[in-house]
Backbone as CSV, one residue per row, in Angstrom:
resi,resn,N_x,N_y,N_z,CA_x,CA_y,CA_z,C_x,C_y,C_z
1,MET,79.554,106.695,142.693,80.438,105.529,142.660,80.378,104.866,141.288
2,ASP,81.529,104.500,140.767,81.640,103.813,139.493,81.617,102.306,139.752
3,LEU,80.870,101.562,138.931,80.781,100.112,139.126,82.141,99.438,138.991
4,ARG,82.994,99.971,138.126,84.330,99.389,137.975,85.161,99.573,139.239
5,GLU,84.933,100.679,139.933,85.621,100.895,141.209,85.129,99.899,142.256
6,LEU,83.811,99.673,142.291,83.255,98.696,143.233,83.738,97.290,142.908
7,GLU,83.824,96.973,141.623,84.308,95.659,141.209,85.755,95.456,141.652
8,ALA,86.574,96.494,141.506,87.966,96.412,141.949,88.043,96.250,143.461
9,PHE,87.229,96.991,144.183,87.191,96.899,145.649,86.824,95.487,146.093
10,GLN,85.773,94.930,145.506,85.354,93.578,145.876,86.436,92.553,145.540
11,ALA,87.075,92.704,144.394,88.110,91.759,143.986,89.302,91.793,144.933
12,VAL,89.702,92.980,145.387,90.823,93.093,146.328,90.491,92.385,147.638
13,VAL,89.268,92.571,148.130,88.861,91.932,149.384,88.819,90.418,149.226
14,GLU,88.159,89.936,148.163,87.991,88.497,147.978,89.306,87.802,147.649
15,ALA,90.160,88.455,146.853,91.424,87.831,146.450,92.507,87.987,147.507
16,GLY,92.346,88.953,148.405,93.317,89.129,149.470,94.484,90.023,149.121
17,GLY,94.356,90.821,148.087,95.438,91.735,147.741,95.259,92.310,146.352
18,VAL,95.988,93.384,146.073,95.867,94.069,144.790,96.393,93.203,143.649
19,GLY,97.521,92.524,143.880,98.113,91.709,142.824,97.192,90.603,142.352
20,ARG,96.624,89.858,143.306,95.721,88.768,142.938,94.425,89.307,142.338
21,ALA,93.972,90.470,142.817,92.779,91.088,142.233,93.035,91.478,140.778
22,ALA,94.232,91.986,140.503,94.581,92.365,139.133,94.562,91.150,138.208
23,LEU,95.077,90.015,138.698,95.055,88.793,137.898,93.626,88.342,137.641
24,ARG,92.787,88.427,138.666,91.396,87.990,138.519,90.655,88.842,137.492
25,LEU,90.890,90.152,137.516,90.166,91.068,136.628,90.898,91.333,135.313
26,HIS,92.086,90.709,135.158,92.886,90.901,133.944,93.200,92.381,133.725
27,ARG,93.651,93.020,134.812,94.021,94.428,134.769,95.417,94.595,135.363
28,ALA,96.039,95.720,135.073,97.328,96.029,135.691,97.109,96.392,137.156
29,GLN,98.118,96.095,137.998,98.005,96.440,139.416,97.789,97.937,139.602
30,SER,98.444,98.732,138.783,98.304,100.188,138.903,96.863,100.624,138.639
31,SER,96.188,99.911,137.732,94.795,100.234,137.430,93.895,99.924,138.626
32,ILE,94.137,98.784,139.277,93.345,98.411,140.458,93.578,99.416,141.583
33,THR,94.842,99.753,141.813,95.170,100.722,142.866,94.504,102.068,142.600
34,ALA,94.533,102.508,141.341,93.930,103.798,140.986,92.426,103.790,141.238
35,ARG,91.773,102.689,140.915,90.324,102.619,141.116,89.961,102.609,142.599
36,ILE,90.782,101.955,143.407,90.530,101.967,144.853,90.673,103.386,145.392
37,ARG,91.711,104.080,144.963,91.919,105.460,145.437,90.802,106.387,144.942
38,GLN,90.334,106.178,143.722,89.225,106.986,143.214,87.954,106.742,144.027
39,LEU,87.723,105.489,144.388,86.547,105.158,145.193,86.645,105.807,146.569
40,GLU,87.825,105.740,147.176,88.023,106.373,148.485,87.837,107.885,148.395
41,ALA,88.330,108.464,147.306,88.198,109.918,147.139,86.735,110.325,146.982
42,SER,85.978,109.529,146.227,84.568,109.874,146.012,83.750,109.723,147.287
43,LEU,84.154,108.783,148.158,83.438,108.567,149.416,83.970,109.440,150.542
44,GLY,85.200,109.906,150.398,85.802,110.738,151.433,86.271,109.969,152.650
45,VAL,86.516,108.663,152.500,86.986,107.835,153.615,88.028,106.847,153.100
46,ALA,88.859,106.346,154.026,89.794,105.272,153.700,89.067,103.939,153.842
47,LEU,89.233,103.062,152.866,88.575,101.758,152.897,89.492,100.658,153.408
48,PHE,90.802,100.883,153.353,91.779,99.894,153.803,92.774,100.535,154.757
49,GLU,93.229,99.745,155.727,94.344,100.147,156.580,95.625,99.730,155.878
50,ARG,96.539,100.647,155.713,97.731,100.379,154.918,99.007,100.396,155.754
51,GLY,98.901,100.087,157.023,100.071,100.140,157.889,101.055,99.020,157.655
52,GLY,100.566,97.816,157.341,101.451,96.673,157.168,101.444,96.190,155.730
53,ARG,101.960,94.969,155.539,102.012,94.405,154.194,100.624,93.993,153.718
54,ALA,99.788,93.528,154.649,98.458,93.063,154.281,97.459,94.213,154.322
55,LEU,96.540,94.212,153.356,95.472,95.198,153.350,94.337,94.705,154.238
56,ARG,93.923,95.553,155.173,92.799,95.203,156.035,91.728,96.267,155.929
57,LEU,90.479,95.827,155.949,89.372,96.766,155.816,89.253,97.664,157.037
58,THR,88.968,98.929,156.792,88.574,99.826,157.877,87.097,99.571,158.179
59,ALA,86.580,100.227,159.201,85.154,100.095,159.515,84.306,100.553,158.330
60,ALA,84.739,101.624,157.668,84.010,102.113,156.497,84.068,101.106,155.354
61,GLY,85.237,100.487,155.165,85.375,99.483,154.120,84.508,98.269,154.376
62,ASP,84.441,97.854,155.643,83.604,96.716,156.001,82.134,97.029,155.749
63,ALA,81.731,98.257,156.056,80.341,98.661,155.809,80.034,98.664,154.313
64,LEU,80.967,99.174,153.513,80.750,99.226,152.066,80.677,97.830,151.464
65,LEU,81.474,96.900,151.982,81.497,95.548,151.436,80.113,94.909,151.483
66,GLY,79.350,95.220,152.528,78.014,94.655,152.638,77.079,95.093,151.523
67,TYR,77.371,96.253,150.928,76.539,96.762,149.838,77.100,96.415,148.457
68,THR,78.397,96.184,148.385,79.045,96.038,147.082,78.490,94.871,146.286
69,GLY,78.382,93.700,146.933,77.867,92.537,146.223,76.461,92.757,145.703
70,ARG,75.638,93.405,146.528,74.258,93.656,146.104,74.202,94.645,144.937
71,LEU,75.036,95.690,144.995,75.050,96.677,143.915,75.519,96.054,142.602
72,LEU,76.582,95.253,142.663,77.079,94.608,141.450,76.085,93.578,140.937
73,GLY,75.419,92.882,141.859,74.403,91.921,141.451,73.229,92.593,140.755
74,LEU,72.796,93.734,141.291,71.713,94.485,140.659,72.129,94.994,139.282
75,ALA,73.389,95.394,139.159,73.878,95.859,137.862,73.844,94.729,136.839
76,GLU,74.261,93.528,137.265,74.226,92.372,136.366,72.791,92.021,135.998
77,GLU,71.889,92.117,136.978,70.478,91.841,136.709,69.911,92.852,135.718
78,ALA,70.305,94.112,135.862,69.836,95.148,134.938,70.341,94.887,133.521
79,ARG,71.606,94.473,133.410,72.151,94.160,132.082,71.362,93.029,131.438
80,ALA,71.056,91.993,132.252,70.302,90.856,131.724,68.905,91.278,131.296
81,ALA,68.299,92.204,132.060,66.936,92.642,131.750,66.883,93.384,130.420
82,VAL,67.857,94.250,130.168,67.832,95.013,128.917,68.251,94.151,127.733
83,ARG,68.973,93.057,128.013,69.301,92.110,126.938,68.158,91.142,126.698
84,GLN,67.102,91.279,127.505,65.922,90.424,127.448,66.317,88.981,127.712
85,ASP,66.197,88.097,126.730,66.380,86.666,126.991,67.789,86.174,126.692
86,SER,68.730,87.071,126.444,70.081,86.621,126.130,70.744,86.010,127.357
87,ILE,71.563,84.998,127.124,72.268,84.303,128.197,73.714,84.759,128.180
88,GLY,74.231,85.194,129.314,75.620,85.603,129.382,75.945,86.161,130.747
89,GLY,77.172,86.653,130.894,77.577,87.256,132.151,78.275,86.286,133.079
90,ARG,78.292,86.646,134.354,79.020,85.884,135.370,78.041,85.383,136.420
91,LEU,78.228,84.129,136.834,77.451,83.550,137.926,78.410,83.123,139.024
92,ARG,78.142,83.571,140.247,78.978,83.206,141.385,78.230,82.154,142.194
93,LEU,78.685,80.909,142.066,78.026,79.776,142.712,78.867,79.289,143.878
94,GLY,78.232,79.084,145.014,78.905,78.511,146.173,78.402,77.106,146.432
95,ALA,79.234,76.274,147.032,78.828,74.904,147.357,79.706,74.367,148.473
96,MET,79.145,73.466,149.245,79.964,72.718,150.191,81.002,71.923,149.400
97,GLU,82.172,71.715,149.981,83.227,71.017,149.243,82.786,69.627,148.816
98,SER,82.035,68.941,149.667,81.587,67.590,149.336,80.724,67.596,148.081
99,VAL,79.830,68.559,147.960,78.969,68.664,146.784,79.784,69.069,145.556
100,ALA,80.699,70.011,145.743,81.532,70.463,144.625,82.344,69.315,144.041
101,ALA,82.833,68.422,144.901,83.683,67.328,144.438,82.890,66.180,143.832
102,SER,81.769,65.821,144.461,81.071,64.597,144.062,79.876,64.820,143.151
103,ARG,79.301,66.008,143.171,78.058,66.228,142.428,78.181,67.184,141.241
104,LEU,79.008,68.199,141.347,78.958,69.301,140.389,79.795,69.161,139.117
105,PRO,80.858,68.351,139.078,81.675,68.336,137.857,80.886,68.076,136.577
106,LEU,80.028,67.071,136.563,79.297,66.739,135.335,78.262,67.801,134.950
107,PRO,77.375,68.230,135.874,76.396,69.244,135.448,77.024,70.582,135.072
108,LEU,78.122,70.973,135.741,78.767,72.235,135.372,79.459,72.123,134.015
109,ALA,80.038,70.956,133.729,80.652,70.753,132.415,79.593,70.813,131.316
110,GLU,78.435,70.202,131.570,77.348,70.234,130.587,76.789,71.648,130.435
111,PHE,76.675,72.368,131.549,76.189,73.752,131.490,77.143,74.614,130.672
112,HIS,78.444,74.431,130.882,79.431,75.210,130.129,79.367,74.863,128.641
113,ARG,79.121,73.599,128.325,79.018,73.201,126.916,77.819,73.880,126.250
114,ARG,76.709,73.968,126.986,75.498,74.558,126.430,75.538,76.093,126.432
115,HIS,76.212,76.657,127.435,76.219,78.121,127.590,77.654,78.616,127.798
116,PRO,78.505,78.518,126.786,79.916,78.909,126.957,80.100,80.391,127.246
117,GLU,79.072,81.198,126.964,79.179,82.632,127.203,78.953,83.008,128.663
118,VAL,78.545,82.044,129.494,78.348,82.296,130.923,79.587,81.835,131.686
119,MET,80.164,82.713,132.477,81.322,82.354,133.295,80.837,82.006,134.702
120,VAL,81.025,80.752,135.098,80.618,80.304,136.429,81.839,80.295,137.338
121,GLU,81.772,81.060,138.429,82.825,81.062,139.443,82.338,80.223,140.619
122,LEU,83.071,79.161,140.948,82.667,78.259,142.026,83.508,78.524,143.269
123,GLN,82.839,78.786,144.386,83.500,78.972,145.677,83.022,77.879,146.628
124,THR,83.931,77.336,147.441,83.551,76.322,148.418,83.725,76.866,149.832
125,ALA,82.803,76.481,150.698,82.845,76.869,152.110,81.816,76.018,152.838
126,ASN,81.740,76.177,154.167,80.710,75.446,154.895,79.359,76.142,154.708
127,SER,78.293,75.456,155.126,76.942,75.947,154.850,76.681,77.327,155.439
128,ARG,77.078,77.534,156.669,76.812,78.825,157.307,77.490,79.965,156.572
129,GLU,78.738,79.744,156.181,79.485,80.785,155.474,78.859,81.057,154.106
130,LEU,78.419,80.010,153.421,77.804,80.188,152.106,76.513,80.997,152.201
131,ILE,75.694,80.686,153.198,74.445,81.426,153.380,74.737,82.898,153.656
132,ALA,75.762,83.152,154.472,76.139,84.536,154.777,76.596,85.265,153.517
133,ARG,77.323,84.574,152.640,77.798,85.208,151.408,76.641,85.530,150.462
134,VAL,75.658,84.638,150.377,74.486,84.925,149.546,73.742,86.132,150.102
135,GLN,73.593,86.161,151.417,72.873,87.261,152.058,73.593,88.591,151.855
136,ALA,74.933,88.550,151.818,75.721,89.772,151.637,75.841,90.187,150.176
137,GLY,75.363,89.339,149.262,75.471,89.654,147.848,76.780,89.234,147.226
138,ALA,77.609,88.476,147.961,78.891,88.019,147.429,78.739,86.771,146.573
139,LEU,77.594,86.083,146.670,77.287,84.927,145.838,75.894,85.104,145.249
140,ASP,75.711,84.574,144.029,74.386,84.593,143.404,73.540,83.409,143.847
141,ALA,74.187,82.309,144.192,73.482,81.102,144.618,74.460,80.217,145.367
142,ALA,73.926,79.349,146.219,74.791,78.433,146.968,74.037,77.145,147.261
143,ILE,74.772,76.035,147.256,74.213,74.729,147.615,74.654,74.431,149.036
144,VAL,73.683,74.294,149.937,73.973,74.163,151.365,73.283,72.933,151.934
145,GLY,73.720,72.551,153.136,73.149,71.395,153.811,72.289,71.763,154.992
146,ASP,72.016,73.046,155.166,71.189,73.521,156.275,69.857,74.035,155.759
147,GLU,68.822,73.862,156.548,67.540,74.488,156.233,67.692,76.002,156.375
148,VAL,67.137,76.732,155.437,67.248,78.189,155.426,65.868,78.773,155.673
149,ASP,65.694,79.385,156.813,64.406,79.979,157.168,64.513,81.492,157.023
150,ASN,64.446,81.941,155.791,64.605,83.367,155.523,63.768,83.737,154.307
151,ALA,62.860,84.663,154.481,61.944,85.042,153.403,62.663,85.692,152.230
152,ARG,63.917,86.110,152.425,64.649,86.761,151.338,65.243,85.761,150.357
153,PHE,65.220,84.466,150.690,65.831,83.443,149.851,64.777,82.606,149.132
154,THR,65.104,82.217,147.906,64.380,81.158,147.214,65.141,79.862,147.447
155,ARG,64.432,78.785,147.791,65.071,77.510,148.112,64.628,76.444,147.122
156,VAL,65.591,75.760,146.519,65.309,74.704,145.547,65.947,73.407,146.048
157,PRO,65.163,72.369,146.371,65.752,71.093,146.799,66.576,70.481,145.662
158,LEU,67.770,69.995,145.998,68.619,69.363,144.990,68.949,67.925,145.398
159,TYR,70.175,67.694,145.804,70.656,66.333,146.041,70.281,65.849,147.438
160,ARG,69.827,64.609,147.505,69.526,63.994,148.792,70.714,63.116,149.171
161,GLU,71.426,63.521,150.190,72.637,62.816,150.596,72.334,61.766,151.665
162,GLU,73.068,60.662,151.590,73.038,59.656,152.649,74.368,59.728,153.393
163,LEU,74.325,60.016,154.680,75.531,60.099,155.489,75.817,58.743,156.120
164,VAL,77.088,58.359,156.123,77.507,57.076,156.689,78.733,57.290,157.573
165,LEU,78.917,56.383,158.526,80.125,56.395,159.355,81.237,55.668,158.617
166,VAL,82.439,56.213,158.700,83.578,55.658,157.970,84.768,55.516,158.913
167,ALA,85.434,54.362,158.830,86.656,54.110,159.604,87.564,53.222,158.768
168,THR,88.734,52.892,159.303,89.646,52.022,158.582,89.060,50.624,158.449
169,SER,89.412,49.940,157.380,88.895,48.599,157.128,89.205,47.668,158.299
170,GLY,88.187,46.934,158.750,88.355,46.006,159.863,88.174,46.619,161.230
171,SER,87.906,47.918,161.304,87.748,48.584,162.596,86.504,48.092,163.321
172,GLN,86.626,47.917,164.641,85.485,47.523,165.476,84.705,48.734,165.982
173,LEU,85.190,49.936,165.685,84.526,51.139,166.186,83.139,51.340,165.581
174,LEU,82.904,50.731,164.411,81.631,50.941,163.741,80.550,49.976,164.196
175,ALA,80.895,49.045,165.063,79.905,48.065,165.521,78.762,48.728,166.272
176,SER,79.065,49.788,167.012,78.049,50.515,167.771,78.545,51.933,168.003
177,PRO,77.642,52.922,167.960,78.088,54.296,168.246,78.664,54.433,169.646
178,LYS,78.277,53.557,170.569,78.813,53.598,171.929,80.322,53.362,171.931
179,HIS,80.815,52.659,170.904,82.252,52.383,170.821,83.064,53.638,170.522
180,LEU,82.388,54.709,170.153,83.095,55.960,169.869,83.393,56.752,171.132
181,ASN,82.867,56.292,172.265,83.136,56.963,173.538,84.632,56.905,173.843
182,GLY,85.240,58.062,174.061,86.663,58.114,174.359,87.569,57.942,173.153
183,LYS,86.995,57.920,171.953,87.792,57.752,170.735,87.954,59.096,170.013
184,THR,88.475,59.039,168.783,88.768,60.252,168.023,87.768,60.445,166.892
185,LEU,87.198,61.653,166.831,86.325,62.021,165.721,87.120,62.812,164.691
186,LEU,86.849,62.554,163.426,87.458,63.294,162.325,86.363,64.130,161.677
187,VAL,86.565,65.435,161.596,85.516,66.322,161.089,86.102,67.342,160.126
188,PHE,85.212,67.920,159.314,85.598,69.027,158.453,85.729,70.272,159.317
189,HIS,86.683,71.129,159.005,86.977,72.255,159.885,85.828,73.260,159.911
190,GLY,85.667,73.911,161.047,84.659,74.962,161.191,83.344,74.445,161.723
191,GLN,82.732,75.243,162.599,81.451,74.855,163.189,80.292,74.994,162.210
192,GLY,80.530,75.571,161.044,79.452,75.760,160.083,79.170,74.560,159.208
193,CYS,79.907,73.452,159.395,79.711,72.254,158.575,78.449,71.519,159.026
194,ALA,77.507,71.305,158.106,76.239,70.654,158.447,76.451,69.207,158.879
195,TYR,77.387,68.488,158.243,77.630,67.090,158.597,78.239,66.988,159.989
196,ARG,79.157,67.883,160.273,79.803,67.868,161.590,78.776,68.091,162.702
197,ARG,77.924,69.086,162.527,76.924,69.355,163.565,75.979,68.176,163.747
198,ARG,75.629,67.533,162.647,74.723,66.387,162.747,75.373,65.249,163.535
199,LEU,76.653,64.979,163.283,77.368,63.935,164.022,77.478,64.289,165.495
200,GLU,77.859,65.520,165.789,78.038,65.926,167.184,76.720,65.888,167.954
201,HIS,75.636,66.330,167.339,74.334,66.310,168.014,73.863,64.879,168.263
202,TRP,74.109,64.000,167.316,73.722,62.592,167.470,74.467,61.954,168.637
203,LEU,75.770,62.159,168.692,76.561,61.567,169.773,76.199,62.183,171.122
204,GLN,75.910,63.476,171.142,75.484,64.107,172.397,74.191,63.482,172.907
205,ALA,73.258,63.196,171.993,71.993,62.576,172.389,72.214,61.179,172.959
206,LEU,73.253,60.490,172.474,73.581,59.149,172.972,74.495,59.194,174.197
207,ARG,74.886,60.410,174.610,75.818,60.617,175.718,77.169,59.944,175.451
208,VAL,77.559,60.009,174.198,78.872,59.517,173.788,79.822,60.712,173.740
209,VAL,80.938,60.610,174.446,81.888,61.720,174.534,83.224,61.293,173.925
210,PRO,83.550,61.754,172.733,84.844,61.422,172.133,85.989,62.026,172.944
211,ALA,87.145,61.397,172.863,88.312,61.917,173.582,88.824,63.195,172.932
212,ARG,88.769,63.272,171.616,89.263,64.458,170.908,88.624,64.526,169.518
213,THR,88.699,65.697,168.954,88.171,65.950,167.612,89.274,66.566,166.768
214,LEU,89.554,65.950,165.634,90.567,66.465,164.712,89.874,67.080,163.503
215,GLU,90.283,68.293,163.143,89.676,69.008,162.022,90.558,68.908,160.778
216,PHE,89.902,68.813,159.618,90.611,68.723,158.347,90.031,69.741,157.366
217,ALA,90.884,70.228,156.481,90.471,71.257,155.528,89.958,70.676,154.219
218,SER,90.083,69.353,154.023,89.576,68.733,152.798,89.055,67.342,153.121
219,TYR,88.096,66.893,152.321,87.535,65.563,152.543,88.517,64.473,152.144
220,HIS,89.384,64.751,151.189,90.391,63.759,150.811,91.317,63.477,151.995
221,ALA,91.772,64.541,152.674,92.637,64.366,153.843,91.887,63.680,154.975
222,LEU,90.615,64.012,155.124,89.803,63.412,156.179,89.663,61.908,155.957
223,LEU,89.380,61.499,154.722,89.239,60.077,154.416,90.576,59.348,154.520
224,ALA,91.652,60.012,154.148,92.974,59.394,154.283,93.289,59.118,155.748
225,ALA,92.906,60.042,156.632,93.116,59.835,158.066,92.267,58.681,158.576
226,ALA,91.021,58.602,158.113,90.161,57.488,158.515,90.736,56.161,158.035
227,ALA,91.221,56.123,156.806,91.800,54.892,156.259,93.043,54.464,157.027
228,SER,93.753,55.419,157.604,94.970,55.118,158.367,94.679,54.709,159.802
229,GLY,93.403,54.722,160.199,93.043,54.303,161.548,93.099,55.396,162.584
230,VAL,93.147,56.657,162.158,93.240,57.766,163.107,91.941,57.941,163.884
231,GLY,90.804,57.730,163.217,89.521,57.932,163.882,88.364,57.621,162.961
232,VAL,87.190,58.150,163.321,85.941,57.868,162.605,85.327,59.183,162.139
233,CYS,84.715,59.173,160.944,84.060,60.374,160.428,82.681,60.038,159.878
234,LEU,81.850,61.066,159.758,80.543,60.959,159.114,80.667,61.622,157.751
235,MET,80.290,60.898,156.706,80.630,61.305,155.352,79.468,61.033,154.397
236,PRO,79.196,61.913,153.431,78.216,61.569,152.397,78.707,60.372,151.578
237,ARG,77.827,59.439,151.318,78.229,58.275,150.537,78.705,58.688,149.147
238,SER,78.168,59.775,148.624,78.572,60.250,147.297,80.055,60.611,147.260
239,VAL,80.592,61.142,148.361,82.019,61.462,148.437,82.831,60.183,148.569
240,LEU,82.342,59.280,149.395,83.028,58.000,149.583,83.154,57.258,148.256
241,ASN,82.142,57.361,147.414,82.131,56.617,146.152,83.188,57.093,145.163
242,ILE,83.703,58.302,145.322,84.734,58.787,144.396,86.130,58.733,145.017
243,TYR,86.229,58.181,146.233,87.538,58.086,146.889,88.305,56.917,146.283
244,PRO,89.528,57.122,145.788,90.241,56.063,145.057,90.644,54.862,145.910
245,GLN,90.877,55.058,147.222,91.266,53.938,148.092,90.072,53.435,148.901
246,ARG,88.951,53.261,148.224,87.712,52.866,148.887,87.861,51.553,149.651
247,GLU,88.673,50.634,149.143,88.821,49.317,149.789,89.519,49.406,151.138
248,ALA,90.156,50.523,151.441,90.847,50.686,152.727,89.907,51.147,153.832
249,LEU,88.620,51.298,153.510,87.669,51.861,154.462,86.531,50.900,154.773
250,ALA,86.060,50.973,156.012,84.848,50.270,156.430,83.734,51.295,156.578
251,VAL,82.508,50.874,156.293,81.365,51.791,156.297,80.242,51.202,157.131
252,ALA,79.571,52.058,157.897,78.406,51.639,158.682,77.291,52.656,158.497
253,THR,76.067,52.158,158.421,74.922,53.056,158.305,74.581,53.648,159.667
254,VAL,73.819,54.728,159.647,73.377,55.405,160.870,71.857,55.549,160.790
255,PRO,71.189,55.884,161.901,69.731,56.038,161.867,69.281,57.028,160.793
256,THR,68.098,56.790,160.262,67.577,57.599,159.157,67.579,59.088,159.472
257,ARG,67.210,59.447,160.698,67.141,60.870,161.062,68.509,61.540,160.987
258,VAL,69.567,60.740,161.104,70.932,61.260,160.991,71.430,61.147,159.558
259,ALA,71.054,60.060,158.892,71.637,59.736,157.590,71.138,60.629,156.462
260,HIS,69.857,60.935,156.445,69.284,61.615,155.287,69.377,63.131,155.422
261,LEU,70.019,63.744,154.447,70.205,65.192,154.439,69.865,65.733,153.059
262,GLN,68.950,66.679,153.022,68.532,67.296,151.765,69.331,68.571,151.515
263,THR,70.085,68.595,150.433,70.789,69.829,150.085,69.838,70.777,149.362
264,LEU,70.090,72.067,149.530,69.239,73.101,148.950,70.077,74.091,148.158
265,LEU,69.543,74.529,147.041,70.127,75.662,146.324,69.394,76.911,146.784
266,VAL,70.114,77.850,147.367,69.489,79.086,147.850,69.958,80.251,146.989
267,THR,69.018,81.114,146.649,69.309,82.313,145.867,68.530,83.481,146.458
268,PRO,68.994,84.707,146.265,68.200,85.858,146.710,66.864,85.883,145.969
269,ARG,65.790,86.098,146.684,64.463,86.096,146.062,64.337,87.185,144.998
270,THR,65.129,88.233,145.118,65.027,89.356,144.177,65.911,89.190,142.945
271,LEU,66.739,88.147,142.895,67.682,87.987,141.786,67.080,87.090,140.710
272,HIS,66.911,87.636,139.507,66.352,86.865,138.395,67.145,87.209,137.137
273,THR,67.964,86.296,136.668,68.673,86.480,135.407,68.492,85.215,134.576
274,PRO,68.510,85.327,133.250,68.382,84.134,132.413,69.456,83.094,132.704
275,ALA,70.690,83.547,132.953,71.775,82.598,133.216,71.523,81.814,134.499
276,LEU,71.079,82.500,135.555,70.798,81.817,136.816,69.640,80.844,136.651
277,THR,68.627,81.235,135.904,67.495,80.337,135.657,67.948,79.069,134.961
278,ARG,68.809,79.200,133.961,69.305,78.016,133.239,70.169,77.140,134.143
279,LEU,70.960,77.765,134.998,71.795,76.977,135.909,70.923,76.194,136.886
280,ILE,69.893,76.828,137.420,68.989,76.133,138.336,68.332,74.953,137.629
281,GLU,67.907,75.152,136.398,67.292,74.070,135.632,68.269,72.915,135.431
282,ALA,69.531,73.237,135.131,70.537,72.193,134.915,70.802,71.399,136.188
283,LEU,70.900,72.087,137.322,71.168,71.401,138.586,69.973,70.569,139.031
284,ARG,68.767,71.068,138.819,67.576,70.295,139.175,67.481,69.034,138.331
285,ALA,67.799,69.149,137.050,67.763,67.977,136.177,68.792,66.945,136.609
286,ASP,69.986,67.403,136.963,71.027,66.475,137.407,70.653,65.819,138.730
287,ALA,70.080,66.599,139.646,69.666,66.036,140.933,68.570,65.001,140.738
288,GLY,67.641,65.272,139.806,66.589,64.304,139.520,67.138,63.030,138.926
289,ALA,68.131,63.158,138.040,68.751,61.977,137.445,69.514,61.176,138.488
290,SER,70.178,61.865,139.417,70.927,61.186,140.476,69.991,60.418,141.393
291,THR,68.825,61.010,141.711,67.852,60.342,142.572,67.288,59.108,141.889
292,ALA,67.008,59.232,140.574,66.456,58.104,139.832,67.448,56.960,139.735
293,ALA,68.753,57.323,139.637,69.787,56.288,139.539,69.933,55.544,140.848
């Protein structure tokens, strides 16, 4: 197998098609298609089902995907090792959307200023999905809100988040969690969201049963719904602080066991590159400065 063929295969899967993969890799579509066919020929199996307009992985393609990220990651690690202490290459960083929006812009901008030769690709998803991507080799590191009990990961504590209840300004729903009984909860989409699970578990312990739960794909939309009086959400204060219509919202604290959440940077224990080491150092420094502030 040629690494360029594996890179093309991974790009097609992640981008969702040959055209977008070609744009990502700065290659012609015909070049991407040729590399996929060469990879299939060398393996003797079809990696994609080509019956419809969308490309879907076959069972063989799905099996290969689990190895592709690890193989490409090892190749990048090998390049870094033979370059000794040189900084360069690509880093695939994952983060929860809340962290990406409220915490990462400044440290990533500073990292890029110091190390312009390193290309950082940022992906956002919920904690469970991010952990799965790191485990599959699709990410080099991820910032998550869940404890990771896995000997294959290195865990670095970063930002300590304070979660607060948020509703429209003047709302009486925040006077007591009991007032949320029969009301509407606003949550980030997907069961893998650490904040959502924390809110749901807290209310279950109080025997509070909301009438309905509305899911949102972005925190901006979620806060806009809260400001409009649609319902109540649990939100990191760091996200609330960057919301432009902050005056339209009311905020209430929650018990410490619910409020305090430690985010972690998780990386494969076997992955060691100079670029990743520098990124970890930059994020730890920023997290320390944020805590001191």
